[in-house]
ZAMARGU-4260 file (C-alpha; in steps of 0.2 Angstrom, whole numbers, plus 5000, padded with zeros to 4 digits):
<rodrens>
0) 5000/5000/5000 | 5007/5018/4995 | 5004/5035/5003 | 5001/5044/4986 | 4982/5041/4985
5) 4980/5049/5003 | 4987/5066/4997 | 4974/5065/4983 | 4959/5064/4995 | 4949/5080/4999
10) 4948/5076/5018 | 4966/5076/5020 | 4968/5094/5013 | 4953/5100/5024 | 4962/5094/5039
15) 4979/5103/5034 | 4970/5119/5031 | 4961/5118/5049 | 4978/5116/5057 | 4985/5131/5048
20) 4971/5142/5053 | 4973/5137/5072 | 4991/5141/5071 | 4988/5159/5063 | 4975/5163/5076
25) 4986/5159/5091 | 5000/5170/5083 | 4989/5184/5080 | 4977/5185/5094 | 4985/5176/5109
30) 4988/5187/5125 | 5007/5190/5128 | 5015/5185/5144 | 5016/5200/5157 | 5033/5208/5159
35) 5042/5209/5176 | 5039/5226/5184 | 5054/5238/5184 | 5057/5248/5201 | 5065/5265/5198
40) 5072/5273/5214 | 5069/5292/5214 | 5074/5307/5224 | 5061/5313/5237 | 5050/5326/5229
45) 5055/5344/5234 | 5074/5341/5238 | 5090/5345/5228 | 5105/5335/5233 | 5123/5340/5233
50) 5139/5331/5239 | 5153/5340/5248 | 5164/5341/5263 | 5163/5348/5281 | 5172/5365/5282
55) 5175/5380/5294 | 5171/5397/5287 | 5186/5404/5296 | 5202/5395/5295 | 5219/5401/5300
60) 5237/5394/5298 | 5246/5398/5313 | 5264/5402/5309 | 5280/5411/5315 | 5284/5429/5310
65) 5303/5426/5313 | 5316/5412/5310 | 5319/5403/5326 | 5319/5386/5335 | 5303/5380/5342
70) 5306/5379/5361 | 5289/5375/5368 | 5271/5370/5362 | 5257/5372/5374 | 5242/5365/5364
75) 5239/5351/5353 | 5226/5346/5339 | 5209/5344/5346 | 5212/5357/5360 | 5200/5372/5361
80) 5208/5389/5363 | 5204/5407/5368 | 5209/5423/5359 | 5226/5429/5365 | 5230/5412/5373
85) 5248/5407/5372 | 5250/5393/5359 | 5269/5391/5358 | 5286/5399/5362 | 5302/5401/5352
90) 5320/5401/5358 | 5323/5419/5364 | 5341/5418/5370 | 5349/5427/5355 | 5335/5440/5354
95) 5337/5444/5372 | 5355/5448/5369 | 5350/5459/5354 | 5338/5468/5365 | 5351/5472/5378
100) 5363/5478/5365 | 5350/5489/5358 | 5346/5496/5375 | 5365/5500/5378 | 5366/5508/5361
105) 5351/5519/5365 | 5359/5524/5382 | 5375/5529/5373 | 5366/5539/5360 | 5357/5549/5373
110) 5373/5552/5383 | 5381/5559/5367 | 5366/5570/5364 | 5367/5577/5381 | 5385/5581/5379
115) 5383/5590/5362 | 5368/5599/5370 | 5380/5606/5383 | 5393/5610/5370 | 5379/5620/5361
120) 5375/5630/5376 | 5394/5634/5378 | 5396/5639/5360 | 5381/5650/5361 | 5388/5658/5377
125) 5405/5660/5368 | 5397/5668/5353 | 5388/5680/5363 | 5404/5686/5372 | 5413/5687/5356
130) 5399/5699/5349 | 5401/5710/5364 | 5420/5710/5363 | 5419/5714/5345 | 5407/5728/5347
135) 5418/5736/5361 | 5434/5734/5350 | 5425/5742/5335 | 5420/5757/5346 | 5438/5758/5353
140) 5445/5758/5336 | 5434/5772/5330 | 5440/5782/5345 | 5458/5777/5341 | 5459/5770/5358
145) 5466/5753/5352 | 5476/5748/5337 | 5467/5741/5322 | 5475/5725/5324 | 5466/5723/5340
150) 5450/5726/5332 | 5454/5714/5319 | 5457/5701/5332 | 5439/5704/5339 | 5432/5701/5322
155) 5442/5685/5320 | 5436/5679/5337 | 5418/5682/5332 | 5420/5672/5316 | 5427/5657/5326
160) 5413/5658/5338 | 5400/5658/5324 | 5408/5643/5316 | 5409/5634/5332 | 5391/5637/5335
165) 5387/5629/5318 | 5397/5614/5322 | 5387/5612/5338 | 5371/5613/5329 | 5377/5600/5317
170) 5382/5589/5331 | 5365/5591/5339 | 5357/5585/5323 | 5368/5570/5321 | 5366/5565/5340
175) 5347/5567/5339 | 5347/5556/5323 | 5358/5543/5332 | 5345/5543/5346 | 5331/5541/5334
180) 5340/5526/5325 | 5344/5518/5342 | 5326/5520/5348 | 5319/5512/5332 | 5332/5498/5333
185) 5326/5494/5351 | 5308/5495/5346 | 5312/5482/5332 | 5321/5471/5344 | 5307/5471/5356
190) 5295/5467/5343 | 5306/5452/5338 | 5305/5447/5356 | 5286/5448/5356 | 5286/5437/5341
195) 5294/5423/5351 | 5277/5420/5359 | 5264/5414/5347 | 5246/5417/5353 | 5228/5413/5346
200) 5220/5426/5336 | 5203/5421/5340 | 5193/5408/5350 | 5193/5391/5341 | 5199/5374/5339
205) 5216/5367/5334 | 5213/5354/5321 | 5231/5350/5316 | 5249/5352/5322 | 5263/5352/5310
210) 5279/5355/5320 | 5288/5347/5335 | 5300/5354/5348 | 5317/5358/5342 | 5312/5361/5324
215) 5317/5377/5316 | 5303/5388/5310 | 5303/5400/5296 | 5292/5415/5293 | 5275/5410/5286
220) 5279/5391/5289 | 5264/5381/5296 | 5265/5377/5314 | 5247/5372/5317 | 5229/5375/5310
225) 5216/5384/5319 | 5197/5386/5315 | 5183/5396/5322 | 5168/5386/5328 | 5156/5400/5326
230) 5151/5394/5308 | 5154/5376/5302 | 5146/5371/5285 | 5146/5358/5272 | 5152/5365/5255
235) 5142/5355/5243 | 5143/5354/5224 | 5125/5355/5217 | 5120/5353/5198 | 5118/5369/5189
240) 5100/5365/5185 | 5095/5369/5203 | 5102/5387/5202 | 5084/5395/5200 | 5078/5385/5215
245) 5092/5387/5228 | 5091/5402/5240 | 5100/5408/5256 | 5089/5403/5271 | 5082/5387/5264
250) 5081/5373/5276 | 5092/5357/5272 | 5096/5340/5280 | 5114/5334/5280 | 5119/5316/5280
255) 5137/5312/5284 | 5145/5296/5277 | 5151/5291/5294 | 5132/5291/5300 | 5123/5287/5284
260) 5107/5282/5294 | 5105/5299/5302 | 5101/5317/5296 | 5107/5333/5304 | 5098/5350/5302
265) 5105/5364/5292 | 5102/5379/5282 | 5109/5387/5266 | 5121/5400/5271 | 5130/5405/5255
270) 5128/5402/5237 | 5143/5402/5225 | 5142/5413/5210 | 5153/5402/5198 | 5149/5386/5190
275) 5163/5373/5187 | 5165/5373/5168 | 5168/5354/5167 | 5156/5346/5180 | 5143/5360/5178
280) 5140/5361/5196 | 5141/5376/5208 | 5145/5377/5227 | 5132/5379/5240 | 5137/5381/5258
285) 5125/5373/5270 | 5127/5379/5289 | 5127/5364/5301 | 5115/5368/5315 | 5120/5352/5325
290) 5137/5342/5323 | 5139/5324/5327 | 5148/5319/5342 | 5164/5315/5332 | 5168/5325/5317
295) 5182/5331/5306 | 5185/5345/5294 | 5185/5338/5277 | 5174/5323/5280 | 5162/5319/5266
300) 5143/5323/5267 | 5127/5324/5257 | 5116/5339/5258 | 5097/5338/5254 | 5090/5356/5251
305) 5072/5357/5254 | 5063/5366/5240 | 5050/5380/5245
</rodrens>
């Protein structure tokens, strides 16, 4: 028996057509399987986020104004200080000697000034006497009571007295100049002496110490870092798209990376007026109303600025 007669039967082709119709229907009208839902995590409505670091508005590098060896350090990092409090001392032995020399130089200059002042008084008296003698000799010469040579001696004596007075005035000016120089030198040495004591310029906190005892300090070289605790803020970089919506005085919350599960209250204190040309972000300083128990300047934090 062969299969060829089967393909020639009408019922066979009707069956094939039915199967094809069922297949087309399923492809065209069957309901597709539901896709798995996608969860999108979004920012809380009404907040703008920025990332930055904890900073102090007022920060000062404490340094020496003279070159000298560090003799004593009275505070360390983590210490709070008051304005005018002594922070460190420099070796003052050499400067004390310079002050003593300056004092001796000033004393000698004053003695010289006193001596030339006495010489001036003597020169003035001699000149006055020479004038009287010359006038008397001139009158006597007119009356032929003395020889002309005697009258000429009176004129010469007067000229000598006048020249001596001029020298005395010059000596006075020089002596007074020496006294002035000596006074300025003594003042300078005393200022140098005062610079051996380094004091705090304002109330604050020492956050870093850079030098140890015995090290040689140079003018402007860092000794320690001082900050004021009056205003601590997070300097955060915020995307430039938030420029129209961020204003001074807006409330914010601050999340430190050391305590990611806790927020601290803050307020926008200052807004930068320049956008970074690469990151397209601008700086916003958010004042911290409450600090964590342990914190450090420079630590990372996120700020979330509440929109009005």
